[in-house]
PyMOL Python script that loads the backbone (N, CA, C, O; Angstrom):
from pymol import cmd

cmd.read_pdbstr("""\
ATOM      1  N   MET A   1     -79.209-137.226 -28.897  1.00  0.00           N
ATOM      2  CA  MET A   1     -80.518-137.295 -28.298  1.00  0.00           C
ATOM      3  C   MET A   1     -81.459-136.331 -29.025  1.00  0.00           C
ATOM      4  O   MET A   1     -81.127-135.165 -29.241  1.00  0.00           O
ATOM      5  N   SER A   2     -82.627-136.832 -29.395  1.00  0.00           N
ATOM      6  CA  SER A   2     -83.604-136.035 -30.123  1.00  0.00           C
ATOM      7  C   SER A   2     -84.468-135.227 -29.166  1.00  0.00           C
ATOM      8  O   SER A   2     -84.825-135.693 -28.084  1.00  0.00           O
ATOM      9  N   HIS A   3     -84.796-134.020 -29.580  1.00  0.00           N
ATOM     10  CA  HIS A   3     -85.679-133.166 -28.795  1.00  0.00           C
ATOM     11  C   HIS A   3     -87.056-133.098 -29.437  1.00  0.00           C
ATOM     12  O   HIS A   3     -87.849-132.208 -29.129  1.00  0.00           O
ATOM     13  N   TYR A   4     -87.337-134.043 -30.332  1.00  0.00           N
ATOM     14  CA  TYR A   4     -88.596-134.060 -31.049  1.00  0.00           C
ATOM     15  C   TYR A   4     -89.742-134.396 -30.098  1.00  0.00           C
ATOM     16  O   TYR A   4     -89.636-135.314 -29.285  1.00  0.00           O
ATOM     17  N   GLN A   5     -90.831-133.648 -30.206  1.00  0.00           N
ATOM     18  CA  GLN A   5     -92.037-133.944 -29.452  1.00  0.00           C
ATOM     19  C   GLN A   5     -93.154-134.218 -30.440  1.00  0.00           C
ATOM     20  O   GLN A   5     -93.353-133.469 -31.396  1.00  0.00           O
ATOM     21  N   HIS A   6     -93.877-135.295 -30.201  1.00  0.00           N
ATOM     22  CA  HIS A   6     -94.990-135.633 -31.072  1.00  0.00           C
ATOM     23  C   HIS A   6     -96.099-134.607 -30.922  1.00  0.00           C
ATOM     24  O   HIS A   6     -96.254-133.985 -29.871  1.00  0.00           O
ATOM     25  N   LEU A   7     -96.859-134.444 -31.981  1.00  0.00           N
ATOM     26  CA  LEU A   7     -98.018-133.559 -31.918  1.00  0.00           C
ATOM     27  C   LEU A   7     -99.084-134.215 -31.041  1.00  0.00           C
ATOM     28  O   LEU A   7     -99.281-135.429 -31.094  1.00  0.00           O
ATOM     29  N   THR A   8     -99.751-133.423 -30.255  1.00  0.00           N
ATOM     30  CA  THR A   8    -100.830-133.927 -29.406  1.00  0.00           C
ATOM     31  C   THR A   8    -102.156-133.784 -30.157  1.00  0.00           C
ATOM     32  O   THR A   8    -102.225-133.137 -31.201  1.00  0.00           O
ATOM     33  N   ILE A   9    -103.194-134.394 -29.611  1.00  0.00           N
ATOM     34  CA  ILE A   9    -104.511-134.242 -30.225  1.00  0.00           C
ATOM     35  C   ILE A   9    -104.923-132.773 -30.208  1.00  0.00           C
ATOM     36  O   ILE A   9    -105.591-132.313 -31.134  1.00  0.00           O
ATOM     37  N   ASN A  10    -104.539-132.033 -29.177  1.00  0.00           N
ATOM     38  CA  ASN A  10    -104.849-130.593 -29.134  1.00  0.00           C
ATOM     39  C   ASN A  10    -104.135-129.842 -30.249  1.00  0.00           C
ATOM     40  O   ASN A  10    -104.720-128.965 -30.884  1.00  0.00           O
ATOM     41  N   ASP A  11    -102.857-130.189 -30.490  1.00  0.00           N
ATOM     42  CA  ASP A  11    -102.116-129.576 -31.600  1.00  0.00           C
ATOM     43  C   ASP A  11    -102.829-129.854 -32.919  1.00  0.00           C
ATOM     44  O   ASP A  11    -102.981-128.969 -33.761  1.00  0.00           O
ATOM     45  N   ARG A  12    -103.259-131.099 -33.078  1.00  0.00           N
ATOM     46  CA  ARG A  12    -103.911-131.500 -34.325  1.00  0.00           C
ATOM     47  C   ARG A  12    -105.243-130.776 -34.509  1.00  0.00           C
ATOM     48  O   ARG A  12    -105.596-130.400 -35.627  1.00  0.00           O
ATOM     49  N   GLU A  13    -105.968-130.584 -33.437  1.00  0.00           N
ATOM     50  CA  GLU A  13    -107.228-129.849 -33.528  1.00  0.00           C
ATOM     51  C   GLU A  13    -106.976-128.374 -33.859  1.00  0.00           C
ATOM     52  O   GLU A  13    -107.765-127.746 -34.566  1.00  0.00           O
ATOM     53  N   MET A  14    -105.869-127.830 -33.342  1.00  0.00           N
ATOM     54  CA  MET A  14    -105.510-126.447 -33.659  1.00  0.00           C
ATOM     55  C   MET A  14    -105.120-126.310 -35.133  1.00  0.00           C
ATOM     56  O   MET A  14    -105.381-125.278 -35.752  1.00  0.00           O
ATOM     57  N   ILE A  15    -104.501-127.340 -35.689  1.00  0.00           N
ATOM     58  CA  ILE A  15    -104.185-127.340 -37.124  1.00  0.00           C
ATOM     59  C   ILE A  15    -105.481-127.292 -37.922  1.00  0.00           C
ATOM     60  O   ILE A  15    -105.613-126.495 -38.851  1.00  0.00           O
ATOM     61  N   LEU A  16    -106.436-128.146 -37.561  1.00  0.00           N
ATOM     62  CA  LEU A  16    -107.718-128.165 -38.259  1.00  0.00           C
ATOM     63  C   LEU A  16    -108.417-126.812 -38.150  1.00  0.00           C
ATOM     64  O   LEU A  16    -108.958-126.307 -39.134  1.00  0.00           O
ATOM     65  N   GLU A  17    -108.405-126.235 -36.967  1.00  0.00           N
ATOM     66  CA  GLU A  17    -109.014-124.923 -36.752  1.00  0.00           C
ATOM     67  C   GLU A  17    -108.340-123.856 -37.619  1.00  0.00           C
ATOM     68  O   GLU A  17    -109.011-123.026 -38.233  1.00  0.00           O
ATOM     69  N   GLY A  18    -107.011-123.889 -37.660  1.00  0.00           N
ATOM     70  CA  GLY A  18    -106.277-122.934 -38.486  1.00  0.00           C
ATOM     71  C   GLY A  18    -106.608-123.083 -39.962  1.00  0.00           C
ATOM     72  O   GLY A  18    -106.766-122.089 -40.672  1.00  0.00           O
ATOM     73  N   LEU A  19    -106.712-124.314 -40.421  1.00  0.00           N
ATOM     74  CA  LEU A  19    -107.067-124.552 -41.822  1.00  0.00           C
ATOM     75  C   LEU A  19    -108.476-124.049 -42.113  1.00  0.00           C
ATOM     76  O   LEU A  19    -108.729-123.472 -43.171  1.00  0.00           O
ATOM     77  N   ALA A  20    -109.390-124.268 -41.173  1.00  0.00           N
ATOM     78  CA  ALA A  20    -110.774-123.804 -41.351  1.00  0.00           C
ATOM     79  C   ALA A  20    -110.846-122.279 -41.418  1.00  0.00           C
ATOM     80  O   ALA A  20    -111.738-121.720 -42.056  1.00  0.00           O
ATOM     81  N   GLN A  21    -109.907-121.616 -40.761  1.00  0.00           N
ATOM     82  CA  GLN A  21    -109.855-120.149 -40.759  1.00  0.00           C
ATOM     83  C   GLN A  21    -108.982-119.606 -41.887  1.00  0.00           C
ATOM     84  O   GLN A  21    -108.674-118.415 -41.926  1.00  0.00           O
ATOM     85  N   SER A  22    -108.588-120.488 -42.804  1.00  0.00           N
ATOM     86  CA  SER A  22    -107.748-120.129 -43.954  1.00  0.00           C
ATOM     87  C   SER A  22    -106.400-119.554 -43.548  1.00  0.00           C
ATOM     88  O   SER A  22    -105.845-118.715 -44.258  1.00  0.00           O
ATOM     89  N   LYS A  23    -105.869-119.997 -42.416  1.00  0.00           N
ATOM     90  CA  LYS A  23    -104.533-119.580 -41.983  1.00  0.00           C
ATOM     91  C   LYS A  23    -103.496-120.291 -42.846  1.00  0.00           C
ATOM     92  O   LYS A  23    -103.742-121.388 -43.348  1.00  0.00           O
ATOM     93  N   THR A  24    -102.356-119.671 -43.013  1.00  0.00           N
ATOM     94  CA  THR A  24    -101.272-120.306 -43.758  1.00  0.00           C
ATOM     95  C   THR A  24    -100.577-121.321 -42.859  1.00  0.00           C
ATOM     96  O   THR A  24    -100.726-121.298 -41.637  1.00  0.00           O
ATOM     97  N   ILE A  25     -99.828-122.196 -43.478  1.00  0.00           N
ATOM     98  CA  ILE A  25     -99.066-123.182 -42.718  1.00  0.00           C
ATOM     99  C   ILE A  25     -98.095-122.479 -41.780  1.00  0.00           C
ATOM    100  O   ILE A  25     -97.900-122.912 -40.644  1.00  0.00           O
ATOM    101  N   ARG A  26     -97.489-121.401 -42.251  1.00  0.00           N
ATOM    102  CA  ARG A  26     -96.558-120.644 -41.401  1.00  0.00           C
ATOM    103  C   ARG A  26     -97.260-120.034 -40.193  1.00  0.00           C
ATOM    104  O   ARG A  26     -96.706-120.025 -39.094  1.00  0.00           O
ATOM    105  N   GLU A  27     -98.464-119.529 -40.385  1.00  0.00           N
ATOM    106  CA  GLU A  27     -99.208-118.951 -39.263  1.00  0.00           C
ATOM    107  C   GLU A  27     -99.576-120.028 -38.233  1.00  0.00           C
ATOM    108  O   GLU A  27     -99.464-119.814 -37.026  1.00  0.00           O
ATOM    109  N   ILE A  28    -100.011-121.172 -38.730  1.00  0.00           N
ATOM    110  CA  ILE A  28    -100.351-122.290 -37.828  1.00  0.00           C
ATOM    111  C   ILE A  28     -99.101-122.746 -37.082  1.00  0.00           C
ATOM    112  O   ILE A  28     -99.143-122.968 -35.871  1.00  0.00           O
ATOM    113  N   ALA A  29     -98.004-122.885 -37.795  1.00  0.00           N
ATOM    114  CA  ALA A  29     -96.746-123.320 -37.185  1.00  0.00           C
ATOM    115  C   ALA A  29     -96.295-122.345 -36.105  1.00  0.00           C
ATOM    116  O   ALA A  29     -95.857-122.759 -35.031  1.00  0.00           O
ATOM    117  N   ARG A  30     -96.399-121.075 -36.384  1.00  0.00           N
ATOM    118  CA  ARG A  30     -95.999-120.055 -35.408  1.00  0.00           C
ATOM    119  C   ARG A  30     -96.829-120.173 -34.141  1.00  0.00           C
ATOM    120  O   ARG A  30     -96.294-120.096 -33.036  1.00  0.00           O
ATOM    121  N   LYS A  31     -98.119-120.357 -34.296  1.00  0.00           N
ATOM    122  CA  LYS A  31     -99.002-120.471 -33.137  1.00  0.00           C
ATOM    123  C   LYS A  31     -98.665-121.702 -32.297  1.00  0.00           C
ATOM    124  O   LYS A  31     -98.740-121.663 -31.069  1.00  0.00           O
ATOM    125  N   LEU A  32     -98.295-122.793 -32.966  1.00  0.00           N
ATOM    126  CA  LEU A  32     -97.972-124.040 -32.261  1.00  0.00           C
ATOM    127  C   LEU A  32     -96.499-124.131 -31.852  1.00  0.00           C
ATOM    128  O   LEU A  32     -96.083-125.082 -31.190  1.00  0.00           O
ATOM    129  N   LYS A  33     -95.713-123.118 -32.262  1.00  0.00           N
ATOM    130  CA  LYS A  33     -94.271-123.121 -32.000  1.00  0.00           C
ATOM    131  C   LYS A  33     -93.604-124.372 -32.572  1.00  0.00           C
ATOM    132  O   LYS A  33     -92.828-125.059 -31.908  1.00  0.00           O
ATOM    133  N   ARG A  34     -93.945-124.635 -33.840  1.00  0.00           N
ATOM    134  CA  ARG A  34     -93.397-125.771 -34.583  1.00  0.00           C
ATOM    135  C   ARG A  34     -92.855-125.267 -35.900  1.00  0.00           C
ATOM    136  O   ARG A  34     -93.149-124.148 -36.320  1.00  0.00           O
ATOM    137  N   ALA A  35     -92.069-126.093 -36.544  1.00  0.00           N
ATOM    138  CA  ALA A  35     -91.551-125.758 -37.869  1.00  0.00           C
ATOM    139  C   ALA A  35     -92.680-125.883 -38.899  1.00  0.00           C
ATOM    140  O   ALA A  35     -93.509-126.788 -38.805  1.00  0.00           O
ATOM    141  N   PRO A  36     -92.708-124.980 -39.874  1.00  0.00           N
ATOM    142  CA  PRO A  36     -93.723-125.101 -40.930  1.00  0.00           C
ATOM    143  C   PRO A  36     -93.674-126.460 -41.630  1.00  0.00           C
ATOM    144  O   PRO A  36     -94.713-126.993 -42.020  1.00  0.00           O
ATOM    145  N   SER A  37     -92.490-127.016 -41.788  1.00  0.00           N
ATOM    146  CA  SER A  37     -92.378-128.327 -42.443  1.00  0.00           C
ATOM    147  C   SER A  37     -93.090-129.415 -41.640  1.00  0.00           C
ATOM    148  O   SER A  37     -93.647-130.346 -42.221  1.00  0.00           O
ATOM    149  N   THR A  38     -93.076-129.307 -40.318  1.00  0.00           N
ATOM    150  CA  THR A  38     -93.776-130.271 -39.467  1.00  0.00           C
ATOM    151  C   THR A  38     -95.277-130.214 -39.740  1.00  0.00           C
ATOM    152  O   THR A  38     -95.931-131.247 -39.878  1.00  0.00           O
ATOM    153  N   ILE A  39     -95.807-129.017 -39.817  1.00  0.00           N
ATOM    154  CA  ILE A  39     -97.236-128.836 -40.055  1.00  0.00           C
ATOM    155  C   ILE A  39     -97.603-129.319 -41.456  1.00  0.00           C
ATOM    156  O   ILE A  39     -98.612-129.999 -41.644  1.00  0.00           O
ATOM    157  N   SER A  40     -96.789-128.966 -42.418  1.00  0.00           N
ATOM    158  CA  SER A  40     -97.030-129.378 -43.796  1.00  0.00           C
ATOM    159  C   SER A  40     -97.059-130.903 -43.921  1.00  0.00           C
ATOM    160  O   SER A  40     -97.971-131.461 -44.531  1.00  0.00           O
ATOM    161  N   ARG A  41     -96.068-131.566 -43.348  1.00  0.00           N
ATOM    162  CA  ARG A  41     -96.016-133.038 -43.392  1.00  0.00           C
ATOM    163  C   ARG A  41     -97.226-133.642 -42.694  1.00  0.00           C
ATOM    164  O   ARG A  41     -97.821-134.597 -43.195  1.00  0.00           O
ATOM    165  N   GLU A  42     -97.589-133.096 -41.550  1.00  0.00           N
ATOM    166  CA  GLU A  42     -98.741-133.590 -40.795  1.00  0.00           C
ATOM    167  C   GLU A  42    -100.008-133.538 -41.649  1.00  0.00           C
ATOM    168  O   GLU A  42    -100.776-134.499 -41.691  1.00  0.00           O
ATOM    169  N   ILE A  43    -100.217-132.428 -42.316  1.00  0.00           N
ATOM    170  CA  ILE A  43    -101.414-132.263 -43.143  1.00  0.00           C
ATOM    171  C   ILE A  43    -101.393-133.246 -44.314  1.00  0.00           C
ATOM    172  O   ILE A  43    -102.404-133.886 -44.605  1.00  0.00           O
ATOM    173  N   LYS A  44    -100.258-133.366 -44.977  1.00  0.00           N
ATOM    174  CA  LYS A  44    -100.160-134.270 -46.127  1.00  0.00           C
ATOM    175  C   LYS A  44    -100.335-135.725 -45.730  1.00  0.00           C
ATOM    176  O   LYS A  44    -100.976-136.488 -46.453  1.00  0.00           O
ATOM    177  N   ARG A  45     -99.784-136.121 -44.603  1.00  0.00           N
ATOM    178  CA  ARG A  45     -99.842-137.519 -44.162  1.00  0.00           C
ATOM    179  C   ARG A  45    -101.233-137.941 -43.696  1.00  0.00           C
ATOM    180  O   ARG A  45    -101.599-139.112 -43.805  1.00  0.00           O
ATOM    181  N   HIS A  46    -101.993-137.006 -43.187  1.00  0.00           N
ATOM    182  CA  HIS A  46    -103.228-137.393 -42.505  1.00  0.00           C
ATOM    183  C   HIS A  46    -104.477-136.764 -43.109  1.00  0.00           C
ATOM    184  O   HIS A  46    -105.363-136.286 -42.400  1.00  0.00           O
ATOM    185  N   GLN A  47    -104.521-136.778 -44.419  1.00  0.00           N
ATOM    186  CA  GLN A  47    -105.751-136.347 -45.086  1.00  0.00           C
ATOM    187  C   GLN A  47    -106.628-137.568 -45.286  1.00  0.00           C
ATOM    188  O   GLN A  47    -106.138-138.637 -45.651  1.00  0.00           O
ATOM    189  N   CYS A  48    -107.911-137.418 -45.050  1.00  0.00           N
ATOM    190  CA  CYS A  48    -108.856-138.487 -45.354  1.00  0.00           C
ATOM    191  C   CYS A  48    -109.051-138.516 -46.860  1.00  0.00           C
ATOM    192  O   CYS A  48    -109.466-137.526 -47.463  1.00  0.00           O
ATOM    193  N   LYS A  49    -108.758-139.626 -47.443  1.00  0.00           N
ATOM    194  CA  LYS A  49    -108.827-139.729 -48.901  1.00  0.00           C
ATOM    195  C   LYS A  49    -110.251-139.538 -49.410  1.00  0.00           C
ATOM    196  O   LYS A  49    -110.451-138.972 -50.485  1.00  0.00           O
ATOM    197  N   ASN A  50    -111.246-140.006 -48.648  1.00  0.00           N
ATOM    198  CA  ASN A  50    -112.623-139.912 -49.135  1.00  0.00           C
ATOM    199  C   ASN A  50    -113.194-138.492 -49.032  1.00  0.00           C
ATOM    200  O   ASN A  50    -114.115-138.155 -49.777  1.00  0.00           O
ATOM    201  N   ILE A  51    -112.675-137.655 -48.131  1.00  0.00           N
ATOM    202  CA  ILE A  51    -113.178-136.276 -48.035  1.00  0.00           C
ATOM    203  C   ILE A  51    -112.141-135.245 -48.473  1.00  0.00           C
ATOM    204  O   ILE A  51    -112.467-134.075 -48.670  1.00  0.00           O
ATOM    205  N   GLY A  52    -110.898-135.680 -48.623  1.00  0.00           N
ATOM    206  CA  GLY A  52    -109.859-134.817 -49.168  1.00  0.00           C
ATOM    207  C   GLY A  52    -109.394-133.686 -48.268  1.00  0.00           C
ATOM    208  O   GLY A  52    -108.885-132.676 -48.755  1.00  0.00           O
ATOM    209  N   ARG A  53    -109.563-133.843 -46.959  1.00  0.00           N
ATOM    210  CA  ARG A  53    -109.064-132.804 -46.063  1.00  0.00           C
ATOM    211  C   ARG A  53    -108.478-133.427 -44.810  1.00  0.00           C
ATOM    212  O   ARG A  53    -108.693-134.603 -44.515  1.00  0.00           O
ATOM    213  N   TYR A  54    -107.743-132.619 -44.090  1.00  0.00           N
ATOM    214  CA  TYR A  54    -107.037-133.057 -42.892  1.00  0.00           C
ATOM    215  C   TYR A  54    -108.006-133.511 -41.812  1.00  0.00           C
ATOM    216  O   TYR A  54    -109.046-132.893 -41.586  1.00  0.00           O
ATOM    217  N   SER A  55    -107.640-134.613 -41.145  1.00  0.00           N
ATOM    218  CA  SER A  55    -108.464-135.143 -40.061  1.00  0.00           C
ATOM    219  C   SER A  55    -107.606-135.369 -38.820  1.00  0.00           C
ATOM    220  O   SER A  55    -106.748-136.252 -38.826  1.00  0.00           O
ATOM    221  N   PRO A  56    -107.817-134.591 -37.753  1.00  0.00           N
ATOM    222  CA  PRO A  56    -107.040-134.800 -36.534  1.00  0.00           C
ATOM    223  C   PRO A  56    -107.316-136.165 -35.903  1.00  0.00           C
ATOM    224  O   PRO A  56    -106.426-136.756 -35.292  1.00  0.00           O
ATOM    225  N   ASP A  57    -108.534-136.665 -36.046  1.00  0.00           N
ATOM    226  CA  ASP A  57    -108.864-137.984 -35.492  1.00  0.00           C
ATOM    227  C   ASP A  57    -108.080-139.082 -36.197  1.00  0.00           C
ATOM    228  O   ASP A  57    -107.540-139.982 -35.553  1.00  0.00           O
ATOM    229  N   LYS A  58    -108.019-139.001 -37.532  1.00  0.00           N
ATOM    230  CA  LYS A  58    -107.244-139.980 -38.296  1.00  0.00           C
ATOM    231  C   LYS A  58    -105.770-139.896 -37.910  1.00  0.00           C
ATOM    232  O   LYS A  58    -105.105-140.919 -37.741  1.00  0.00           O
ATOM    233  N   ALA A  59    -105.269-138.683 -37.774  1.00  0.00           N
ATOM    234  CA  ALA A  59    -103.862-138.489 -37.413  1.00  0.00           C
ATOM    235  C   ALA A  59    -103.562-139.114 -36.058  1.00  0.00           C
ATOM    236  O   ALA A  59    -102.555-139.804 -35.900  1.00  0.00           O
ATOM    237  N   GLN A  60    -104.429-138.875 -35.081  1.00  0.00           N
ATOM    238  CA  GLN A  60    -104.210-139.414 -33.737  1.00  0.00           C
ATOM    239  C   GLN A  60    -104.300-140.945 -33.751  1.00  0.00           C
ATOM    240  O   GLN A  60    -103.502-141.615 -33.095  1.00  0.00           O
ATOM    241  N   ASN A  61    -105.254-141.498 -34.486  1.00  0.00           N
ATOM    242  CA  ASN A  61    -105.362-142.948 -34.581  1.00  0.00           C
ATOM    243  C   ASN A  61    -104.162-143.552 -35.278  1.00  0.00           C
ATOM    244  O   ASN A  61    -103.654-144.588 -34.850  1.00  0.00           O
ATOM    245  N   ASP A  62    -103.697-142.915 -36.355  1.00  0.00           N
ATOM    246  CA  ASP A  62    -102.502-143.404 -37.044  1.00  0.00           C
ATOM    247  C   ASP A  62    -101.310-143.419 -36.104  1.00  0.00           C
ATOM    248  O   ASP A  62    -100.512-144.356 -36.121  1.00  0.00           O
ATOM    249  N   TYR A  63    -101.185-142.375 -35.278  1.00  0.00           N
ATOM    250  CA  TYR A  63    -100.073-142.282 -34.330  1.00  0.00           C
ATOM    251  C   TYR A  63    -100.186-143.369 -33.252  1.00  0.00           C
ATOM    252  O   TYR A  63     -99.202-144.040 -32.942  1.00  0.00           O
ATOM    253  N   LYS A  64    -101.367-143.536 -32.693  1.00  0.00           N
ATOM    254  CA  LYS A  64    -101.573-144.511 -31.610  1.00  0.00           C
ATOM    255  C   LYS A  64    -101.307-145.935 -32.040  1.00  0.00           C
ATOM    256  O   LYS A  64    -100.747-146.728 -31.282  1.00  0.00           O
ATOM    257  N   PHE A  65    -101.711-146.261 -33.267  1.00  0.00           N
ATOM    258  CA  PHE A  65    -101.660-147.641 -33.712  1.00  0.00           C
ATOM    259  C   PHE A  65    -100.511-147.941 -34.666  1.00  0.00           C
ATOM    260  O   PHE A  65    -100.538-148.937 -35.388  1.00  0.00           O
ATOM    261  N   SER A  66     -99.516-147.086 -34.664  1.00  0.00           N
ATOM    262  CA  SER A  66     -98.344-147.356 -35.540  1.00  0.00           C
ATOM    263  C   SER A  66     -97.215-147.976 -34.750  1.00  0.00           C
ATOM    264  O   SER A  66     -96.158-148.269 -35.310  1.00  0.00           O
TER     265      SER A  66
END
""", "prot")
cmd.dss("prot")
cmd.show_as("cartoon", "prot")
cmd.util.cbc("prot")
cmd.orient("prot")
């Protein structure tokens, strides 16, 4: 049985906030009580190609409609 919990829109907004504050992936992960690899994958998977940065809205939409 997996104990994995999906990131919430609040988690995703906190990632964006951390990135805007130039926090490291490890610092963001610590604050969210997640593995740094989870945060890293989230950022890489959900960057808007046209603006080149992480988008919590895109991430949430990708999750909802997958």
